[in-house]
Backbone of each chain as ProteinMPNN parsed JSONL, in Angstrom:
{"seq_chain_A": "DVKVTQSSRYLVKRTGEKVFLECVQDMDHENMFWYRQDPGLGLRLIYFSYDVKMKEKGDIPEGYSVSREKKERFSLILESASTNQTSMYLCASSLVVGGPQHFGDGTRLSIL", "coords_chain_A": {"N_chain_A": [[-11.296, 30.033, 4.635], [-9.667, 28.173, 2.072], [-11.024, 27.91, -1.201], [-11.951, 26.064, -3.967], [-14.022, 25.921, -6.619], [-15.854, 23.849, -8.695], [-17.998, 23.806, -11.481], [-19.826, 21.715, -12.002], [-20.647, 18.526, -10.612], [-21.286, 16.167, -11.876], [-21.607, 15.35, -15.293], [-23.151, 14.875, -18.395], [-22.626, 14.484, -21.764], [-22.897, 14.7, -25.357], [-21.211, 13.102, -28.103], [-19.227, 15.194, -30.115], [-20.26, 17.564, -29.183], [-19.648, 20.878, -27.905], [-18.016, 21.447, -24.942], [-18.03, 22.975, -21.788], [-16.13, 23.354, -18.917], [-16.18, 24.763, -15.803], [-14.22, 26.623, -13.459], [-13.662, 28.11, -10.371], [-11.771, 30.049, -8.143], [-11.275, 31.348, -4.827], [-9.093, 32.538, -3.694], [-7.316, 34.326, -4.642], [-5.205, 33.3, -6.117], [-2.4, 32.991, -8.292], [-1.772, 30.861, -9.968], [-3.279, 28.327, -11.869], [-4.771, 25.146, -12.682], [-5.659, 22.416, -14.82], [-6.545, 19.052, -14.623], [-6.846, 15.59, -15.618], [-8.206, 12.53, -14.401], [-7.74, 9.156, -14.7], [-8.553, 5.668, -14.414], [-5.924, 3.764, -12.996], [-4.005, 5.487, -13.855], [-1.975, 8.326, -13.04], [-2.79, 11.674, -11.904], [-3.13, 13.685, -14.695], [-1.755, 16.406, -16.386], [-3.508, 18.843, -18.14], [-3.791, 21.563, -19.026], [-2.273, 24.609, -17.876], [-2.204, 27.749, -16.103], [-0.53, 30.696, -15.368], [-1.114, 33.27, -14.99], [-3.491, 35.906, -15.596], [-5.016, 35.598, -18.734], [-2.903, 34.166, -19.62], [-1.661, 31.036, -20.715], [-0.589, 27.664, -20.704], [0.377, 24.687, -22.351], [-0.121, 21.452, -21.002], [0.652, 18.077, -20.349], [-1.149, 16.59, -21.852], [-2.722, 18.095, -23.936], [-4.238, 17.853, -26.253], [-7.218, 18.222, -28.045], [-8.387, 19.862, -26.236], [-8.998, 23.178, -24.947], [-8.357, 26.271, -23.193], [-9.493, 28.974, -21.092], [-8.757, 32.03, -19.574], [-9.933, 34.633, -18.451], [-10.369, 36.155, -16.232], [-8.748, 36.498, -13.06], [-9.69, 34.739, -11.1], [-11.034, 32.731, -12.399], [-10.961, 29.811, -14.353], [-11.373, 28.189, -17.238], [-12.093, 25.104, -18.811], [-12.241, 23.804, -22.043], [-13.791, 21.56, -24.143], [-13.44, 21.104, -27.368], [-14.718, 19.58, -29.371], [-16.399, 17.157, -28.26], [-15.302, 13.864, -27.481], [-15.606, 10.283, -27.077], [-13.37, 9.277, -25.782], [-12.715, 11.222, -24.035], [-14.147, 10.944, -21.806], [-14.022, 11.101, -18.392], [-12.644, 11.868, -15.099], [-12.41, 15.174, -14.146], [-10.257, 17.502, -12.739], [-9.817, 20.589, -11.173], [-7.33, 22.878, -10.058], [-5.537, 25.12, -7.866], [-2.724, 27.205, -7.024], [-0.82, 29.12, -4.704], [1.87, 29.839, -4.914], [4.5, 29.161, -7.264], [5.159, 25.781, -7.519], [4.15, 25.336, -5.028], [1.843, 23.857, -2.575], [-1.091, 22.36, -3.928], [-4.488, 23.367, -4.292], [-7.488, 21.784, -4.566], [-10.489, 21.426, -6.537], [-13.703, 19.739, -6.218], [-13.981, 18.086, -8.345], [-15.164, 17.072, -11.608], [-17.144, 14.659, -12.935], [-17.193, 13.57, -16.04], [-19.09, 12.335, -18.664], [-19.051, 11.187, -21.928], [-21.214, 10.487, -24.428]], "CA_chain_A": [[-10.716, 28.795, 4.133], [-9.443, 28.13, 0.636], [-12.122, 27.254, -1.88], [-11.935, 25.93, -5.423], [-15.357, 25.427, -6.965], [-16.103, 23.418, -10.068], [-19.407, 24.113, -11.724], [-20.69, 20.53, -11.991], [-20.043, 17.29, -10.123], [-21.515, 15.156, -12.902], [-22.032, 15.966, -16.546], [-23.261, 13.93, -19.5], [-22.699, 15.203, -23.035], [-22.855, 13.835, -26.548], [-20.072, 13.212, -29.018], [-19.272, 16.327, -31.027], [-20.682, 18.788, -28.505], [-18.638, 21.724, -27.269], [-18.28, 21.319, -23.511], [-17.316, 23.934, -20.945], [-16.001, 23.055, -17.493], [-15.794, 26.022, -15.169], [-13.545, 26.513, -12.172], [-13.476, 29.415, -9.729], [-11.092, 30.008, -6.833], [-11.494, 32.592, -4.092], [-7.896, 32.755, -2.89], [-6.418, 35.255, -5.327], [-4.027, 32.565, -6.572], [-1.963, 33.262, -9.657], [-1.589, 29.65, -10.763], [-4.422, 27.421, -11.932], [-4.436, 23.921, -13.413], [-6.677, 21.417, -15.134], [-6.058, 17.673, -14.713], [-7.816, 14.522, -15.702], [-7.837, 11.331, -13.651], [-8.28, 7.941, -15.278], [-8.15, 4.503, -13.614], [-4.588, 3.229, -13.245], [-3.08, 6.556, -14.256], [-1.938, 9.458, -12.119], [-3.361, 12.912, -12.42], [-2.375, 14.142, -15.864], [-1.961, 17.831, -16.573], [-4.019, 19.199, -19.455], [-3.346, 22.936, -19.239], [-2.15, 25.431, -16.685], [-2.154, 29.189, -16.331], [0.159, 31.358, -14.258], [-1.545, 34.674, -14.925], [-4.66, 36.167, -16.434], [-4.828, 35.55, -20.175], [-1.753, 33.33, -19.954], [-1.953, 29.613, -20.652], [0.478, 26.798, -21.202], [-0.031, 23.298, -22.526], [0.425, 20.449, -20.111], [1.122, 16.853, -20.988], [-2.157, 16.007, -22.755], [-3.622, 19.192, -24.312], [-4.951, 17.625, -27.522], [-8.676, 18.16, -27.934], [-8.825, 20.799, -25.198], [-8.468, 24.532, -24.876], [-8.684, 26.895, -21.907], [-9.709, 30.418, -21.093], [-8.602, 32.673, -18.269], [-10.202, 36.06, -18.641], [-10.249, 36.776, -14.916], [-7.801, 35.765, -12.225], [-10.308, 33.709, -10.284], [-11.785, 31.765, -13.204], [-10.173, 29.084, -15.349], [-12.329, 27.315, -17.908], [-11.592, 24.072, -19.723], [-13.166, 23.66, -23.153], [-13.633, 20.434, -25.065], [-13.905, 21.734, -28.604], [-15.661, 18.647, -29.997], [-16.221, 16.063, -27.306], [-15.213, 12.492, -27.982], [-15.803, 9.312, -25.996], [-12.131, 9.088, -25.014], [-12.598, 12.304, -23.063], [-14.877, 10.557, -20.602], [-12.999, 11.073, -17.346], [-12.809, 12.782, -13.973], [-11.614, 16.379, -14.373], [-9.978, 18.233, -11.513], [-9.212, 21.913, -11.254], [-6.534, 23.181, -8.874], [-4.828, 26.392, -7.876], [-1.662, 27.313, -6.03], [-0.401, 30.493, -4.442], [3.21, 30.049, -5.436], [4.999, 28.11, -8.154], [5.684, 24.654, -6.772], [3.49, 25.227, -3.733], [0.767, 22.858, -2.514], [-2.234, 22.676, -4.777], [-5.818, 23.293, -3.705], [-8.301, 21.166, -5.61], [-11.938, 21.364, -6.511], [-14.254, 18.411, -5.955], [-13.934, 17.279, -9.558], [-16.337, 16.876, -12.465], [-17.127, 13.387, -13.651], [-17.766, 13.844, -17.353], [-19.344, 11.183, -19.545], [-19.36, 11.555, -23.308], [-21.937, 9.349, -25.015]], "C_chain_A": [[-10.676, 28.83, 2.612], [-10.567, 27.384, -0.061], [-11.896, 27.274, -3.392], [-13.243, 25.261, -5.797], [-15.437, 25.078, -8.441], [-17.61, 23.405, -10.298], [-20.317, 22.89, -11.627], [-19.947, 19.352, -11.378], [-20.145, 16.172, -11.16], [-22.059, 15.852, -14.148], [-22.069, 14.875, -17.604], [-23.469, 14.724, -20.772], [-22.608, 14.196, -24.178], [-21.618, 14.108, -27.389], [-20.275, 14.39, -29.966], [-19.708, 17.628, -30.388], [-19.477, 19.582, -28.039], [-18.993, 21.777, -25.788], [-17.415, 22.313, -22.746], [-17.309, 23.431, -19.503], [-15.44, 24.3, -16.824], [-15.157, 25.759, -13.804], [-13.314, 27.921, -11.632], [-12.764, 29.209, -8.397], [-11.202, 31.388, -6.171], [-10.27, 33.026, -3.303], [-6.913, 33.734, -3.519], [-5.12, 34.576, -5.78], [-3.7, 32.898, -8.017], [-2.066, 32.022, -10.551], [-2.823, 28.766, -10.703], [-4.143, 26.309, -12.921], [-5.698, 23.128, -13.733], [-5.993, 20.07, -15.331], [-7.219, 16.767, -15.101], [-7.262, 13.294, -14.983], [-8.523, 10.144, -14.289], [-7.768, 6.748, -14.483], [-6.764, 4.007, -14.004], [-3.563, 4.258, -13.666], [-3.081, 7.637, -13.182], [-2.685, 10.637, -12.687], [-2.491, 13.413, -13.565], [-2.766, 15.587, -16.174], [-2.385, 18.127, -18.003], [-3.507, 20.587, -19.855], [-3.105, 23.578, -17.88], [-2.012, 26.896, -17.081], [-1.488, 29.84, -15.128], [-0.167, 32.835, -14.175], [-2.782, 34.822, -15.797], [-4.236, 36.22, -17.904], [-3.574, 34.762, -20.591], [-2.165, 31.871, -19.833], [-0.784, 28.847, -21.247], [-0.061, 25.38, -21.329], [0.644, 22.422, -21.474], [0.864, 19.239, -20.913], [0.137, 16.278, -22.001], [-3.158, 17.08, -23.215], [-4.514, 18.92, -25.528], [-6.443, 17.469, -27.274], [-9.261, 19.112, -26.915], [-8.296, 22.201, -25.489], [-8.903, 25.121, -23.531], [-8.872, 28.389, -22.106], [-9.501, 30.929, -19.686], [-8.701, 34.183, -18.469], [-10.097, 36.838, -17.334], [-9.385, 35.878, -14.036], [-8.452, 34.58, -11.53], [-10.944, 32.582, -11.092], [-10.924, 31.149, -14.285], [-11.088, 28.039, -15.965], [-11.618, 26.336, -18.828], [-12.65, 23.831, -20.786], [-12.805, 22.419, -23.962], [-14.267, 20.883, -26.371], [-14.954, 20.882, -29.328], [-15.519, 17.338, -29.24], [-16.178, 14.699, -28.001], [-15.269, 11.532, -26.795], [-14.541, 9.101, -25.176], [-11.836, 10.256, -24.068], [-13.5, 12.092, -21.85], [-13.861, 10.349, -19.484], [-13.469, 11.899, -16.155], [-11.868, 13.964, -14.217], [-11.49, 17.145, -13.059], [-9.323, 19.561, -11.824], [-8.431, 22.148, -9.966], [-5.928, 24.565, -9.0], [-3.712, 26.34, -6.843], [-1.229, 28.766, -5.912], [0.943, 30.788, -5.091], [3.575, 28.909, -6.38], [5.615, 27.015, -7.304], [5.066, 24.479, -5.395], [2.382, 24.195, -3.743], [-0.442, 23.319, -3.319], [-3.524, 22.516, -3.974], [-6.758, 22.862, -4.815], [-9.784, 21.429, -5.428], [-12.396, 19.929, -6.305], [-14.261, 17.512, -7.182], [-15.259, 17.262, -10.299], [-16.181, 15.536, -13.16], [-17.911, 13.579, -14.941], [-17.903, 12.555, -18.15], [-19.728, 11.703, -20.916], [-19.98, 10.329, -23.983], [-21.896, 9.386, -26.538]], "O_chain_A": [[-11.529, 29.432, 1.96], [-11.017, 26.345, 0.421], [-11.683, 28.32, -4.005], [-13.535, 24.156, -5.34], [-15.132, 25.892, -9.313], [-18.387, 23.04, -9.416], [-21.468, 23.017, -11.21], [-18.746, 19.195, -11.599], [-19.24, 15.351, -11.31], [-22.847, 16.794, -14.072], [-21.153, 14.059, -17.707], [-24.382, 15.546, -20.855], [-22.29, 13.022, -23.988], [-21.063, 15.206, -27.377], [-21.348, 14.563, -30.543], [-19.546, 18.692, -30.985], [-18.407, 19.019, -27.806], [-20.12, 22.108, -25.421], [-16.226, 22.47, -23.023], [-18.359, 23.122, -18.94], [-14.392, 24.822, -17.204], [-15.508, 24.811, -13.101], [-12.834, 28.805, -12.343], [-13.107, 28.313, -7.626], [-11.22, 32.426, -6.833], [-10.386, 33.795, -2.349], [-5.817, 33.947, -3.001], [-4.064, 35.208, -5.818], [-4.588, 33.064, -8.854], [-2.403, 32.118, -11.731], [-3.35, 28.488, -9.626], [-3.386, 26.484, -13.876], [-6.68, 23.176, -12.992], [-5.021, 19.941, -16.076], [-8.391, 17.11, -14.942], [-6.056, 13.046, -14.953], [-9.748, 10.119, -14.408], [-6.667, 6.801, -13.934], [-6.46, 3.848, -15.186], [-2.383, 3.941, -13.818], [-4.084, 7.833, -12.494], [-3.157, 10.599, -13.823], [-1.276, 13.549, -13.426], [-3.946, 15.935, -16.217], [-1.721, 17.723, -18.957], [-2.871, 20.75, -20.896], [-3.658, 23.149, -16.868], [-1.74, 27.227, -18.235], [-1.853, 29.556, -13.987], [0.43, 33.568, -13.387], [-3.078, 33.966, -16.63], [-3.219, 36.819, -18.25], [-3.233, 34.704, -21.773], [-2.935, 31.513, -18.943], [-0.096, 29.312, -22.156], [-0.861, 24.934, -20.506], [1.804, 22.623, -21.113], [1.384, 19.367, -22.021], [0.54, 15.556, -22.913], [-4.344, 16.97, -22.902], [-5.443, 19.682, -25.796], [-6.875, 16.697, -26.418], [-10.478, 19.174, -26.739], [-7.293, 22.38, -26.179], [-9.719, 24.533, -22.822], [-8.478, 28.974, -23.115], [-9.997, 30.348, -18.721], [-7.706, 34.889, -18.629], [-9.778, 38.027, -17.33], [-9.304, 34.667, -14.241], [-7.831, 33.527, -11.388], [-11.353, 31.573, -10.518], [-10.246, 31.849, -15.037], [-11.525, 27.111, -15.285], [-10.671, 26.69, -19.53], [-13.828, 23.671, -20.466], [-11.668, 22.252, -24.403], [-15.486, 21.025, -26.465], [-15.95, 21.403, -29.832], [-14.645, 16.522, -29.531], [-16.906, 14.432, -28.956], [-15.012, 11.921, -25.656], [-14.626, 8.779, -23.991], [-10.813, 10.261, -23.383], [-13.6, 12.956, -20.978], [-12.952, 9.527, -19.606], [-14.523, 12.534, -16.185], [-10.676, 13.777, -14.464], [-12.476, 17.398, -12.367], [-8.398, 19.646, -12.632], [-8.827, 21.671, -8.902], [-5.817, 25.113, -10.097], [-3.747, 25.538, -5.91], [-1.264, 29.531, -6.876], [1.137, 31.826, -5.724], [3.011, 27.818, -6.293], [6.483, 27.276, -6.471], [5.433, 23.554, -4.669], [2.012, 23.7, -4.808], [-0.763, 24.507, -3.375], [-3.635, 21.653, -3.104], [-6.821, 23.491, -5.871], [-10.267, 21.628, -4.313], [-11.577, 19.012, -6.228], [-14.518, 16.313, -7.076], [-16.327, 17.416, -9.707], [-15.211, 15.305, -13.882], [-19.132, 13.729, -14.929], [-16.95, 11.787, -18.289], [-20.614, 12.547, -21.053], [-19.35, 9.277, -24.093], [-22.454, 8.505, -27.192]]}, "seq_chain_B": "ILNVEQSPQSLHVQEGDSTNFTCSFPSSNFYALHWYRWETAKSPEALFVMTLNGDEKKKGRISATLNTKEGYSYLYIKGSQPEDSATYLCALPGTYKYIFGTGTRLKVLA", "coords_chain_B": {"N_chain_B": [[11.71, 11.446, -19.128], [10.206, 12.494, -16.19], [9.403, 10.297, -13.595], [7.14, 9.239, -11.212], [6.639, 6.932, -8.755], [4.393, 4.905, -6.894], [3.917, 2.696, -4.196], [2.308, 0.199, -2.141], [-0.16, -0.404, -4.794], [-2.698, -0.729, -3.782], [-4.172, -1.295, -0.551], [-5.282, -3.105, 2.207], [-6.103, -2.814, 5.54], [-6.53, -3.703, 9.009], [-8.565, -2.015, 11.415], [-6.756, -0.104, 13.728], [-4.304, -1.176, 13.096], [-0.949, -0.33, 12.146], [0.508, 1.253, 9.314], [2.369, 1.638, 6.231], [3.463, 3.328, 3.262], [5.026, 3.874, 0.045], [6.7, 6.388, -1.875], [8.445, 6.798, -4.791], [11.057, 8.427, -6.582], [12.996, 10.12, -9.136], [16.207, 11.033, -8.044], [17.678, 13.18, -8.881], [17.77, 16.724, -9.517], [15.895, 17.499, -7.566], [13.229, 19.243, -6.045], [10.944, 19.618, -4.369], [8.565, 17.663, -2.485], [5.223, 16.622, -2.409], [2.586, 15.391, -0.374], [-0.7, 14.13, -0.691], [-4.051, 13.615, 0.428], [-6.831, 11.848, -0.734], [-10.031, 11.555, -0.367], [-12.946, 9.604, -1.04], [-15.381, 11.104, -3.078], [-14.623, 13.593, -2.315], [-12.346, 16.447, -2.481], [-8.859, 16.26, -3.385], [-6.54, 16.713, -0.733], [-3.951, 18.647, 0.583], [-1.388, 17.173, 2.48], [1.344, 17.127, 3.373], [4.234, 19.124, 2.746], [7.366, 18.629, 1.592], [10.799, 19.273, 1.706], [13.528, 19.098, 2.38], [16.317, 16.873, 2.575], [15.997, 14.193, 4.772], [13.925, 15.333, 6.075], [11.146, 15.25, 8.285], [7.776, 15.01, 8.76], [4.75, 15.585, 10.616], [1.335, 14.897, 11.296], [-1.015, 14.604, 13.415], [-1.858, 11.258, 13.556], [-0.497, 10.624, 11.331], [2.505, 10.522, 9.532], [5.458, 11.541, 7.71], [8.436, 10.812, 5.892], [11.506, 11.806, 4.272], [13.863, 11.019, 1.8], [16.089, 12.329, -0.139], [18.406, 11.684, -1.417], [18.4, 9.011, -2.083], [15.997, 8.913, -3.289], [13.232, 8.577, -2.277], [10.15, 8.643, -0.408], [8.442, 8.007, 2.6], [5.191, 7.346, 3.813], [3.551, 7.17, 6.843], [1.03, 5.651, 8.78], [-0.249, 5.579, 11.924], [-1.919, 3.319, 13.995], [-4.351, 2.845, 12.36], [-7.509, 4.174, 11.301], [-10.979, 3.851, 10.304], [-11.692, 6.274, 9.038], [-9.354, 7.009, 7.831], [-9.316, 5.84, 5.426], [-8.664, 6.222, 2.088], [-7.284, 7.559, -0.978], [-3.865, 7.987, -1.297], [-1.744, 10.338, -2.514], [1.37, 11.155, -4.01], [3.397, 13.882, -5.145], [5.594, 15.531, -7.38], [6.599, 18.731, -7.617], [7.495, 20.842, -10.309], [8.838, 23.379, -12.38], [6.093, 25.051, -12.537], [4.797, 22.699, -13.591], [3.431, 19.707, -12.202], [4.221, 16.448, -11.222], [2.406, 13.637, -10.707], [2.124, 10.685, -8.706], [0.534, 7.44, -9.127], [-0.88, 6.804, -6.925], [-1.727, 5.36, -3.695], [-4.198, 3.248, -2.681], [-5.911, 3.113, 0.212], [-7.675, 1.049, 2.397], [-9.333, 0.883, 5.37], [-10.385, -1.496, 7.529], [-13.132, -1.925, 9.664]], "CA_chain_B": [[10.464, 11.878, -18.501], [10.181, 12.285, -14.755], [8.43, 9.283, -13.235], [6.911, 9.099, -9.78], [5.989, 5.643, -8.545], [3.912, 4.659, -5.556], [3.616, 1.302, -3.903], [1.587, -0.613, -3.113], [-1.282, 0.279, -5.457], [-3.807, -0.72, -2.831], [-3.817, -1.858, 0.748], [-6.364, -3.27, 3.175], [-5.589, -3.068, 6.887], [-7.544, -3.71, 10.063], [-8.573, -0.862, 12.328], [-5.753, -0.216, 14.784], [-2.999, -1.524, 12.528], [-0.127, 0.729, 11.574], [0.838, 0.916, 7.931], [3.177, 2.64, 5.539], [3.619, 3.145, 1.834], [6.232, 4.483, -0.512], [6.73, 7.184, -3.101], [9.809, 6.79, -5.336], [11.215, 9.454, -7.607], [14.402, 10.336, -9.492], [16.809, 11.884, -7.015], [18.325, 14.361, -9.446], [16.928, 17.909, -9.715], [14.782, 17.492, -6.612], [12.832, 20.559, -5.55], [10.057, 19.387, -3.221], [7.617, 16.556, -2.642], [3.951, 16.848, -1.723], [1.661, 14.276, -0.129], [-2.106, 14.514, -0.664], [-5.035, 12.593, 0.742], [-7.999, 12.025, -1.585], [-11.14, 10.726, 0.077], [-13.999, 9.425, -2.039], [-16.379, 12.176, -3.192], [-14.066, 14.87, -1.843], [-11.21, 16.908, -3.272], [-7.555, 15.974, -2.776], [-6.165, 17.695, 0.29], [-2.514, 18.578, 0.858], [-1.002, 16.731, 3.825], [2.693, 17.563, 3.708], [5.181, 19.625, 1.751], [8.674, 18.221, 2.102], [11.806, 19.879, 0.841], [14.919, 18.824, 2.741], [16.692, 15.496, 2.856], [15.896, 13.912, 6.193], [12.689, 15.941, 6.586], [10.123, 14.396, 8.862], [6.616, 15.845, 9.087], [3.75, 14.81, 11.344], [0.023, 15.52, 11.443], [-1.796, 13.607, 14.135], [-1.317, 9.899, 13.477], [0.153, 10.454, 10.028], [3.81, 11.164, 9.423], [6.144, 11.269, 6.451], [9.881, 11.048, 5.875], [12.015, 12.084, 2.936], [15.268, 10.74, 1.497], [16.279, 12.84, -1.494], [19.616, 11.089, -2.021], [18.013, 7.728, -2.678], [14.785, 9.145, -4.071], [11.977, 8.001, -1.797], [9.472, 9.189, 0.759], [7.502, 7.086, 3.22], [4.068, 7.874, 4.588], [3.189, 6.222, 7.897], [-0.19, 5.906, 9.541], [-0.199, 4.814, 13.173], [-3.251, 3.038, 14.522], [-5.3, 3.235, 11.298], [-8.939, 4.272, 11.593], [-11.767, 3.829, 9.06], [-11.672, 7.583, 8.379], [-8.106, 7.142, 7.082], [-9.522, 5.237, 4.104], [-8.521, 7.259, 1.056], [-6.131, 7.383, -1.855], [-2.779, 8.884, -0.909], [-0.971, 10.699, -3.701], [2.541, 12.014, -3.878], [3.612, 14.675, -6.349], [6.809, 16.327, -7.457], [6.405, 19.968, -8.365], [8.62, 21.397, -11.055], [8.492, 24.749, -12.749], [4.679, 25.041, -12.901], [4.199, 21.368, -13.75], [3.534, 18.756, -11.102], [4.117, 15.061, -11.656], [1.746, 12.87, -9.662], [2.111, 9.244, -8.736], [-0.802, 6.879, -9.363], [-1.566, 6.735, -5.642], [-1.963, 4.133, -2.921], [-5.568, 3.259, -2.181], [-5.954, 2.482, 1.53], [-8.985, 0.738, 2.972], [-9.2, 0.451, 6.756], [-11.564, -2.294, 7.847], [-13.54, -1.797, 11.071]], "C_chain_B": [[10.513, 11.533, -17.018], [9.07, 11.317, -14.403], [8.347, 9.165, -11.73], [6.124, 7.818, -9.572], [5.571, 5.485, -7.091], [3.612, 3.176, -5.383], [3.216, 1.154, -2.436], [0.485, 0.194, -3.797], [-2.475, 0.356, -4.534], [-3.448, -1.548, -1.617], [-5.074, -1.95, 1.597], [-5.723, -3.566, 4.527], [-6.762, -3.088, 7.86], [-7.431, -2.444, 10.898], [-7.573, -1.108, 13.46], [-4.373, -0.598, 14.285], [-2.258, -0.259, 12.116], [0.315, 0.298, 10.18], [1.739, 1.981, 7.33], [3.221, 2.323, 4.06], [4.654, 4.117, 1.292], [5.951, 5.312, -1.752], [8.182, 7.231, -3.556], [9.908, 7.771, -6.489], [12.695, 9.568, -7.966], [15.029, 11.336, -8.533], [17.484, 13.137, -7.572], [17.309, 15.49, -9.608], [15.716, 17.951, -8.787], [14.521, 18.912, -6.138], [11.984, 20.417, -4.28], [9.207, 18.167, -3.515], [6.382, 16.865, -1.823], [3.246, 15.514, -1.516], [0.25, 14.841, -0.039], [-2.933, 13.307, -0.232], [-6.281, 12.896, -0.062], [-9.058, 11.035, -1.143], [-12.208, 10.69, -1.005], [-15.006, 10.568, -1.936], [-15.898, 13.51, -2.597], [-12.899, 15.274, -2.743], [-9.903, 16.491, -2.603], [-7.137, 17.111, -1.85], [-4.675, 17.54, 0.581], [-2.257, 18.16, 2.297], [0.343, 17.341, 4.224], [3.39, 18.136, 2.483], [6.563, 19.373, 2.315], [9.752, 18.704, 1.152], [13.231, 19.426, 1.148], [15.157, 17.351, 2.986], [16.649, 15.264, 4.36], [14.671, 14.538, 6.845], [11.781, 14.879, 7.191], [8.975, 15.312, 9.288], [5.573, 14.958, 9.763], [2.461, 15.619, 11.444], [-0.866, 14.478, 12.095], [-1.125, 12.248, 14.072], [-0.557, 9.649, 12.185], [1.487, 11.193, 10.033], [4.448, 10.773, 8.101], [7.619, 11.583, 6.606], [10.338, 11.204, 4.437], [13.497, 11.752, 2.848], [15.502, 11.152, 0.045], [17.475, 12.195, -2.178], [19.281, 9.771, -2.704], [16.668, 7.795, -3.388], [13.554, 8.413, -3.575], [11.453, 8.79, -0.614], [8.512, 8.127, 1.274], [6.393, 7.876, 3.91], [3.651, 6.793, 5.573], [1.851, 6.627, 8.504], [-0.173, 4.975, 10.746], [-1.609, 4.572, 13.659], [-4.364, 3.431, 13.552], [-6.747, 3.194, 11.774], [-9.711, 4.242, 10.272], [-11.743, 5.16, 8.317], [-10.361, 7.864, 7.647], [-8.229, 6.537, 5.683], [-9.555, 6.328, 3.052], [-7.446, 6.796, 0.081], [-5.097, 8.433, -1.476], [-1.872, 9.082, -2.121], [0.295, 11.422, -3.293], [2.762, 12.732, -5.208], [4.927, 15.417, -6.249], [6.515, 17.588, -8.254], [7.682, 20.358, -9.086], [8.314, 22.852, -11.306], [7.078, 24.718, -13.334], [4.08, 23.643, -12.992], [4.426, 20.521, -12.51], [3.394, 17.362, -11.686], [3.557, 14.261, -10.485], [2.013, 11.39, -9.835], [0.678, 8.752, -8.925], [-1.557, 6.645, -8.051], [-1.559, 5.359, -4.999], [-3.357, 4.239, -2.338], [-5.619, 2.457, -0.888], [-7.388, 2.27, 1.967], [-8.755, 0.21, 4.38], [-10.5, -0.226, 7.155], [-11.873, -2.208, 9.338], [-13.648, -3.16, 11.743]], "O_chain_B": [[10.826, 10.403, -16.646], [7.933, 11.478, -14.846], [9.362, 9.009, -11.052], [5.054, 7.644, -10.154], [6.294, 5.878, -6.176], [3.125, 2.504, -6.292], [3.713, 1.886, -1.58], [0.227, 1.339, -3.425], [-3.181, 1.363, -4.493], [-2.546, -2.385, -1.651], [-5.839, -0.991, 1.696], [-4.893, -4.468, 4.641], [-7.838, -2.562, 7.575], [-6.349, -1.881, 11.065], [-7.551, -2.179, 14.066], [-3.378, -0.37, 14.973], [-2.871, 0.754, 11.78], [0.473, -0.893, 9.911], [1.855, 3.086, 7.858], [3.035, 1.175, 3.657], [5.093, 5.044, 1.973], [5.086, 4.983, -2.564], [9.057, 7.654, -2.8], [8.972, 7.929, -7.273], [13.554, 9.158, -7.185], [14.438, 12.377, -8.246], [17.822, 14.049, -6.818], [16.122, 15.236, -9.813], [14.638, 18.392, -9.185], [15.444, 19.679, -5.867], [12.281, 21.025, -3.252], [9.138, 17.699, -4.651], [6.478, 17.314, -0.681], [3.301, 14.627, -2.368], [0.015, 15.874, 0.588], [-2.578, 12.155, -0.484], [-6.752, 14.034, -0.091], [-9.011, 9.852, -1.48], [-12.353, 11.63, -1.786], [-15.426, 10.946, -0.842], [-16.689, 14.434, -2.406], [-12.515, 14.536, -3.65], [-9.847, 16.381, -1.379], [-7.347, 18.29, -2.136], [-4.194, 16.428, 0.801], [-2.836, 18.723, 3.227], [0.466, 17.982, 5.268], [3.172, 17.701, 1.352], [6.892, 19.853, 3.4], [9.631, 18.558, -0.065], [14.062, 19.379, 0.241], [14.303, 16.658, 3.539], [17.202, 16.048, 5.131], [14.404, 14.308, 8.025], [11.666, 13.766, 6.679], [9.161, 16.252, 10.06], [5.513, 13.752, 9.524], [2.476, 16.834, 11.645], [-1.401, 13.59, 11.432], [0.027, 12.092, 14.477], [-0.028, 8.556, 11.98], [1.581, 12.337, 10.479], [4.039, 9.807, 7.456], [8.007, 12.489, 7.344], [9.651, 10.789, 3.504], [14.287, 12.148, 3.705], [15.157, 10.419, -0.882], [17.539, 12.167, -3.407], [19.813, 9.457, -3.768], [16.252, 6.825, -4.022], [12.897, 7.708, -4.341], [12.188, 9.495, 0.077], [7.854, 7.435, 0.497], [6.629, 8.927, 4.506], [3.425, 5.644, 5.191], [1.583, 7.811, 8.711], [-0.094, 3.754, 10.61], [-2.413, 5.501, 13.733], [-5.219, 4.253, 13.882], [-7.152, 2.316, 12.535], [-9.152, 4.575, 9.228], [-11.77, 5.175, 7.086], [-10.263, 8.851, 6.918], [-7.338, 6.708, 4.851], [-10.373, 7.246, 3.118], [-6.789, 5.777, 0.292], [-5.413, 9.616, -1.35], [-1.315, 8.132, -2.672], [0.296, 12.208, -2.345], [2.358, 12.244, -6.263], [5.323, 15.873, -5.176], [6.213, 17.512, -9.445], [8.788, 20.227, -8.561], [7.606, 23.488, -10.525], [6.9, 24.39, -14.507], [2.967, 23.421, -12.516], [5.467, 20.604, -11.858], [2.547, 17.124, -12.546], [4.155, 14.212, -9.41], [2.118, 10.891, -10.956], [-0.27, 9.536, -8.888], [-2.745, 6.322, -8.071], [-1.406, 4.337, -5.669], [-3.672, 5.175, -1.603], [-5.391, 1.248, -0.9], [-8.211, 3.184, 1.916], [-8.065, -0.792, 4.567], [-11.571, 0.379, 7.125], [-10.989, -2.395, 10.175], [-13.979, -3.241, 12.926]]}, "name": "protein", "num_of_chains": 2, "seq": "DVKVTQSSRYLVKRTGEKVFLECVQDMDHENMFWYRQDPGLGLRLIYFSYDVKMKEKGDIPEGYSVSREKKERFSLILESASTNQTSMYLCASSLVVGGPQHFGDGTRLSILILNVEQSPQSLHVQEGDSTNFTCSFPSSNFYALHWYRWETAKSPEALFVMTLNGDEKKKGRISATLNTKEGYSYLYIKGSQPEDSATYLCALPGTYKYIFGTGTRLKVLA"}
């Protein structure tokens, strides 16, 4: 069965810290995505990657960066965490472009 | 900007009731539409991938229809059960990017 694993379910960090959110998939998928979910808003795309070492900005990339050194791992980095980055973060992968996405359980991140 | 709208935002129904909700989208440049179910404390799970006008998909008590000419899809749940309580999301995939609606939050009361 398809599995997308996010490293933490809950995380509390302080303003100004560098924060790493890790995501691993075991399906050999080319495409991986990072979203954030906020109340009243749909899932918003932060970054995506369609190949190792490739990355593209999504709709809200400001304040974030990503790393994809290996096919199965896609990391989201908050360079200097701020309170407005408190959110639920979801990682996803897909086998084909435009295909159904497989999601991790999400990381609820609080920045104090 | 491509906009995907879902209605209603939330819905409470009694166990055994049938219900439906809507996903609306611009009908131009349609490629596909996905429905996902997102239960609390779990990950969103793909329910249906719909591509053709007139498509109708079914999974147990849940079914979905698609009208690409008028830009909407309906999700139906027959005989709702408490385990159907979840947020139902629709999404339009583009080239790599997916546009998600804000979801319909369904609560089925026992």
